[in-house]
PyMOL CGO cylinders between C-alpha atoms (Angstrom):
from pymol import cmd
from pymol.cgo import CYLINDER

trace = [
    CYLINDER, 24.55, -45.74, -34.68, 21.50, -46.10, -36.88, 0.3, 1, 1, 1, 1, 1, 1,
    CYLINDER, 21.50, -46.10, -36.88, 22.09, -44.58, -40.32, 0.3, 1, 1, 1, 1, 1, 1,
    CYLINDER, 22.09, -44.58, -40.32, 19.37, -42.00, -39.67, 0.3, 1, 1, 1, 1, 1, 1,
    CYLINDER, 19.37, -42.00, -39.67, 20.64, -41.06, -36.22, 0.3, 1, 1, 1, 1, 1, 1,
    CYLINDER, 20.64, -41.06, -36.22, 20.42, -37.38, -35.28, 0.3, 1, 1, 1, 1, 1, 1,
    CYLINDER, 20.42, -37.38, -35.28, 23.24, -36.23, -33.00, 0.3, 1, 1, 1, 1, 1, 1,
    CYLINDER, 23.24, -36.23, -33.00, 24.03, -32.68, -31.93, 0.3, 1, 1, 1, 1, 1, 1,
    CYLINDER, 24.03, -32.68, -31.93, 27.61, -32.25, -30.75, 0.3, 1, 1, 1, 1, 1, 1,
    CYLINDER, 27.61, -32.25, -30.75, 29.03, -28.77, -30.17, 0.3, 1, 1, 1, 1, 1, 1,
    CYLINDER, 29.03, -28.77, -30.17, 30.15, -26.94, -32.23, 0.3, 1, 1, 1, 1, 1, 1,
    CYLINDER, 30.15, -26.94, -32.23, 27.67, -28.46, -34.72, 0.3, 1, 1, 1, 1, 1, 1,
    CYLINDER, 27.67, -28.46, -34.72, 24.80, -26.04, -35.41, 0.3, 1, 1, 1, 1, 1, 1,
    CYLINDER, 24.80, -26.04, -35.41, 22.39, -28.76, -36.56, 0.3, 1, 1, 1, 1, 1, 1,
    CYLINDER, 22.39, -28.76, -36.56, 22.10, -32.45, -35.67, 0.3, 1, 1, 1, 1, 1, 1,
    CYLINDER, 22.10, -32.45, -35.67, 24.23, -34.75, -37.81, 0.3, 1, 1, 1, 1, 1, 1,
    CYLINDER, 24.23, -34.75, -37.81, 23.60, -38.22, -39.18, 0.3, 1, 1, 1, 1, 1, 1,
    CYLINDER, 23.60, -38.22, -39.18, 25.98, -41.13, -38.74, 0.3, 1, 1, 1, 1, 1, 1,
    CYLINDER, 25.98, -41.13, -38.74, 28.37, -40.04, -41.48, 0.3, 1, 1, 1, 1, 1, 1,
    CYLINDER, 28.37, -40.04, -41.48, 28.45, -36.45, -40.20, 0.3, 1, 1, 1, 1, 1, 1,
    CYLINDER, 28.45, -36.45, -40.20, 29.21, -37.61, -36.64, 0.3, 1, 1, 1, 1, 1, 1,
    CYLINDER, 29.21, -37.61, -36.64, 32.02, -39.86, -37.87, 0.3, 1, 1, 1, 1, 1, 1,
    CYLINDER, 32.02, -39.86, -37.87, 33.42, -36.97, -39.94, 0.3, 1, 1, 1, 1, 1, 1,
    CYLINDER, 33.42, -36.97, -39.94, 33.19, -34.67, -36.89, 0.3, 1, 1, 1, 1, 1, 1,
    CYLINDER, 33.19, -34.67, -36.89, 35.33, -37.02, -34.81, 0.3, 1, 1, 1, 1, 1, 1,
    CYLINDER, 35.33, -37.02, -34.81, 37.79, -37.76, -37.62, 0.3, 1, 1, 1, 1, 1, 1,
    CYLINDER, 37.79, -37.76, -37.62, 38.32, -34.01, -38.09, 0.3, 1, 1, 1, 1, 1, 1,
    CYLINDER, 38.32, -34.01, -38.09, 38.67, -33.51, -34.34, 0.3, 1, 1, 1, 1, 1, 1,
    CYLINDER, 38.67, -33.51, -34.34, 41.24, -36.30, -33.99, 0.3, 1, 1, 1, 1, 1, 1,
    CYLINDER, 41.24, -36.30, -33.99, 43.18, -34.94, -36.95, 0.3, 1, 1, 1, 1, 1, 1,
    CYLINDER, 43.18, -34.94, -36.95, 43.46, -31.53, -35.23, 0.3, 1, 1, 1, 1, 1, 1,
    CYLINDER, 43.46, -31.53, -35.23, 44.09, -32.88, -31.72, 0.3, 1, 1, 1, 1, 1, 1,
    CYLINDER, 44.09, -32.88, -31.72, 45.38, -36.46, -31.95, 0.3, 1, 1, 1, 1, 1, 1,
    CYLINDER, 45.38, -36.46, -31.95, 45.90, -36.73, -28.18, 0.3, 1, 1, 1, 1, 1, 1,
    CYLINDER, 45.90, -36.73, -28.18, 42.18, -36.13, -27.50, 0.3, 1, 1, 1, 1, 1, 1,
    CYLINDER, 42.18, -36.13, -27.50, 41.06, -38.53, -24.76, 0.3, 1, 1, 1, 1, 1, 1,
    CYLINDER, 41.06, -38.53, -24.76, 37.53, -38.91, -23.44, 0.3, 1, 1, 1, 1, 1, 1,
    CYLINDER, 37.53, -38.91, -23.44, 36.83, -41.05, -20.38, 0.3, 1, 1, 1, 1, 1, 1,
    CYLINDER, 36.83, -41.05, -20.38, 33.40, -41.90, -19.01, 0.3, 1, 1, 1, 1, 1, 1,
    CYLINDER, 33.40, -41.90, -19.01, 33.20, -40.84, -15.35, 0.3, 1, 1, 1, 1, 1, 1,
    CYLINDER, 33.20, -40.84, -15.35, 29.74, -42.32, -14.66, 0.3, 1, 1, 1, 1, 1, 1,
    CYLINDER, 29.74, -42.32, -14.66, 26.60, -43.29, -16.49, 0.3, 1, 1, 1, 1, 1, 1,
    CYLINDER, 26.60, -43.29, -16.49, 22.96, -44.09, -15.82, 0.3, 1, 1, 1, 1, 1, 1,
    CYLINDER, 22.96, -44.09, -15.82, 20.09, -45.55, -17.85, 0.3, 1, 1, 1, 1, 1, 1,
    CYLINDER, 20.09, -45.55, -17.85, 16.97, -43.36, -18.18, 0.3, 1, 1, 1, 1, 1, 1,
    CYLINDER, 16.97, -43.36, -18.18, 14.10, -44.87, -20.19, 0.3, 1, 1, 1, 1, 1, 1,
    CYLINDER, 14.10, -44.87, -20.19, 15.38, -45.55, -23.71, 0.3, 1, 1, 1, 1, 1, 1,
    CYLINDER, 15.38, -45.55, -23.71, 18.44, -43.35, -23.09, 0.3, 1, 1, 1, 1, 1, 1,
    CYLINDER, 18.44, -43.35, -23.09, 21.78, -43.46, -21.33, 0.3, 1, 1, 1, 1, 1, 1,
    CYLINDER, 21.78, -43.46, -21.33, 23.25, -40.40, -19.62, 0.3, 1, 1, 1, 1, 1, 1,
    CYLINDER, 23.25, -40.40, -19.62, 27.04, -40.33, -19.70, 0.3, 1, 1, 1, 1, 1, 1,
    CYLINDER, 27.04, -40.33, -19.70, 29.20, -37.95, -17.72, 0.3, 1, 1, 1, 1, 1, 1,
    CYLINDER, 29.20, -37.95, -17.72, 32.65, -37.73, -19.26, 0.3, 1, 1, 1, 1, 1, 1,
    CYLINDER, 32.65, -37.73, -19.26, 35.98, -35.95, -18.93, 0.3, 1, 1, 1, 1, 1, 1,
    CYLINDER, 35.98, -35.95, -18.93, 38.16, -34.81, -21.83, 0.3, 1, 1, 1, 1, 1, 1,
    CYLINDER, 38.16, -34.81, -21.83, 41.91, -34.41, -21.63, 0.3, 1, 1, 1, 1, 1, 1,
    CYLINDER, 41.91, -34.41, -21.63, 43.79, -32.86, -24.53, 0.3, 1, 1, 1, 1, 1, 1,
    CYLINDER, 43.79, -32.86, -24.53, 46.70, -30.55, -25.18, 0.3, 1, 1, 1, 1, 1, 1,
    CYLINDER, 46.70, -30.55, -25.18, 46.32, -27.37, -27.16, 0.3, 1, 1, 1, 1, 1, 1,
    CYLINDER, 46.32, -27.37, -27.16, 49.37, -25.32, -28.08, 0.3, 1, 1, 1, 1, 1, 1,
    CYLINDER, 49.37, -25.32, -28.08, 51.37, -27.50, -25.70, 0.3, 1, 1, 1, 1, 1, 1,
    CYLINDER, 51.37, -27.50, -25.70, 49.11, -26.79, -22.71, 0.3, 1, 1, 1, 1, 1, 1,
    CYLINDER, 49.11, -26.79, -22.71, 47.08, -29.61, -21.11, 0.3, 1, 1, 1, 1, 1, 1,
    CYLINDER, 47.08, -29.61, -21.11, 43.35, -28.85, -20.95, 0.3, 1, 1, 1, 1, 1, 1,
    CYLINDER, 43.35, -28.85, -20.95, 40.58, -30.73, -19.19, 0.3, 1, 1, 1, 1, 1, 1,
    CYLINDER, 40.58, -30.73, -19.19, 36.78, -30.33, -19.06, 0.3, 1, 1, 1, 1, 1, 1,
    CYLINDER, 36.78, -30.33, -19.06, 33.67, -32.34, -18.34, 0.3, 1, 1, 1, 1, 1, 1,
    CYLINDER, 33.67, -32.34, -18.34, 30.38, -32.76, -20.11, 0.3, 1, 1, 1, 1, 1, 1,
    CYLINDER, 30.38, -32.76, -20.11, 27.32, -34.97, -20.46, 0.3, 1, 1, 1, 1, 1, 1,
    CYLINDER, 27.32, -34.97, -20.46, 25.85, -36.94, -23.34, 0.3, 1, 1, 1, 1, 1, 1,
    CYLINDER, 25.85, -36.94, -23.34, 22.27, -38.13, -23.60, 0.3, 1, 1, 1, 1, 1, 1,
    CYLINDER, 22.27, -38.13, -23.60, 22.18, -41.04, -26.01, 0.3, 1, 1, 1, 1, 1, 1,
    CYLINDER, 22.18, -41.04, -26.01, 18.81, -42.54, -27.01, 0.3, 1, 1, 1, 1, 1, 1,
    CYLINDER, 18.81, -42.54, -27.01, 18.92, -46.17, -28.11, 0.3, 1, 1, 1, 1, 1, 1,
    CYLINDER, 18.92, -46.17, -28.11, 16.78, -48.37, -30.31, 0.3, 1, 1, 1, 1, 1, 1,
    CYLINDER, 16.78, -48.37, -30.31, 17.77, -52.02, -30.85, 0.3, 1, 1, 1, 1, 1, 1,
    CYLINDER, 17.77, -52.02, -30.85, 21.10, -51.35, -29.12, 0.3, 1, 1, 1, 1, 1, 1,
    CYLINDER, 21.10, -51.35, -29.12, 22.10, -48.50, -31.47, 0.3, 1, 1, 1, 1, 1, 1,
    CYLINDER, 22.10, -48.50, -31.47, 21.97, -44.73, -31.15, 0.3, 1, 1, 1, 1, 1, 1,
    CYLINDER, 21.97, -44.73, -31.15, 19.08, -43.02, -32.90, 0.3, 1, 1, 1, 1, 1, 1,
    CYLINDER, 19.08, -43.02, -32.90, 19.48, -39.64, -31.21, 0.3, 1, 1, 1, 1, 1, 1,
    CYLINDER, 19.48, -39.64, -31.21, 22.13, -37.92, -29.15, 0.3, 1, 1, 1, 1, 1, 1,
    CYLINDER, 22.13, -37.92, -29.15, 22.67, -34.58, -27.49, 0.3, 1, 1, 1, 1, 1, 1,
    CYLINDER, 22.67, -34.58, -27.49, 25.99, -33.45, -26.02, 0.3, 1, 1, 1, 1, 1, 1,
    CYLINDER, 25.99, -33.45, -26.02, 26.24, -30.76, -23.33, 0.3, 1, 1, 1, 1, 1, 1,
    CYLINDER, 26.24, -30.76, -23.33, 29.38, -28.94, -22.21, 0.3, 1, 1, 1, 1, 1, 1,
    CYLINDER, 29.38, -28.94, -22.21, 30.43, -25.40, -21.41, 0.3, 1, 1, 1, 1, 1, 1,
    CYLINDER, 30.43, -25.40, -21.41, 31.55, -24.36, -24.89, 0.3, 1, 1, 1, 1, 1, 1,
    CYLINDER, 31.55, -24.36, -24.89, 32.38, -20.82, -23.81, 0.3, 1, 1, 1, 1, 1, 1,
    CYLINDER, 32.38, -20.82, -23.81, 34.72, -21.97, -21.04, 0.3, 1, 1, 1, 1, 1, 1,
    CYLINDER, 34.72, -21.97, -21.04, 36.46, -24.41, -23.38, 0.3, 1, 1, 1, 1, 1, 1,
    CYLINDER, 36.46, -24.41, -23.38, 36.81, -21.73, -26.08, 0.3, 1, 1, 1, 1, 1, 1,
    CYLINDER, 36.81, -21.73, -26.08, 38.34, -19.40, -23.48, 0.3, 1, 1, 1, 1, 1, 1,
    CYLINDER, 38.34, -19.40, -23.48, 40.79, -22.10, -22.35, 0.3, 1, 1, 1, 1, 1, 1,
    CYLINDER, 40.79, -22.10, -22.35, 41.83, -22.78, -25.95, 0.3, 1, 1, 1, 1, 1, 1,
    CYLINDER, 41.83, -22.78, -25.95, 42.23, -19.06, -26.71, 0.3, 1, 1, 1, 1, 1, 1,
    CYLINDER, 42.23, -19.06, -26.71, 44.36, -18.61, -23.59, 0.3, 1, 1, 1, 1, 1, 1,
    CYLINDER, 44.36, -18.61, -23.59, 46.59, -21.58, -24.50, 0.3, 1, 1, 1, 1, 1, 1,
    CYLINDER, 46.59, -21.58, -24.50, 47.09, -20.29, -28.04, 0.3, 1, 1, 1, 1, 1, 1,
    CYLINDER, 47.09, -20.29, -28.04, 47.76, -16.71, -26.83, 0.3, 1, 1, 1, 1, 1, 1,
    CYLINDER, 47.76, -16.71, -26.83, 50.28, -18.00, -24.27, 0.3, 1, 1, 1, 1, 1, 1,
    CYLINDER, 50.28, -18.00, -24.27, 52.11, -19.96, -26.96, 0.3, 1, 1, 1, 1, 1, 1,
    CYLINDER, 52.11, -19.96, -26.96, 52.12, -16.95, -29.30, 0.3, 1, 1, 1, 1, 1, 1,
    CYLINDER, 52.12, -16.95, -29.30, 53.59, -14.71, -26.61, 0.3, 1, 1, 1, 1, 1, 1,
    CYLINDER, 53.59, -14.71, -26.61, 56.38, -17.15, -25.72, 0.3, 1, 1, 1, 1, 1, 1,
    CYLINDER, 56.38, -17.15, -25.72, 59.61, -16.34, -27.57, 0.3, 1, 1, 1, 1, 1, 1,
]
cmd.load_cgo(trace, "trace")
């Protein structure tokens, strides 16, 4: 990533620079160390690459899976802008259900 990259990754409310993106993923991996993201397919579009991906992770002992898309704009082989798209409501509902299920299990 370029130092001045601007990347918006849910649940960020404003685009982050390189350090903020790295911190985002460090925090994420600290909370869910089994987080796995696999690229399903990709395609170049102008100065950008579109990446469809699938996440697998366990929350409260329950395996969860969802898909999303990144648009990554490149300059000199490094990211200068990125936008991530996924159904944040559906994922929040899956997480809430997993946590509620764990809390209700004796």
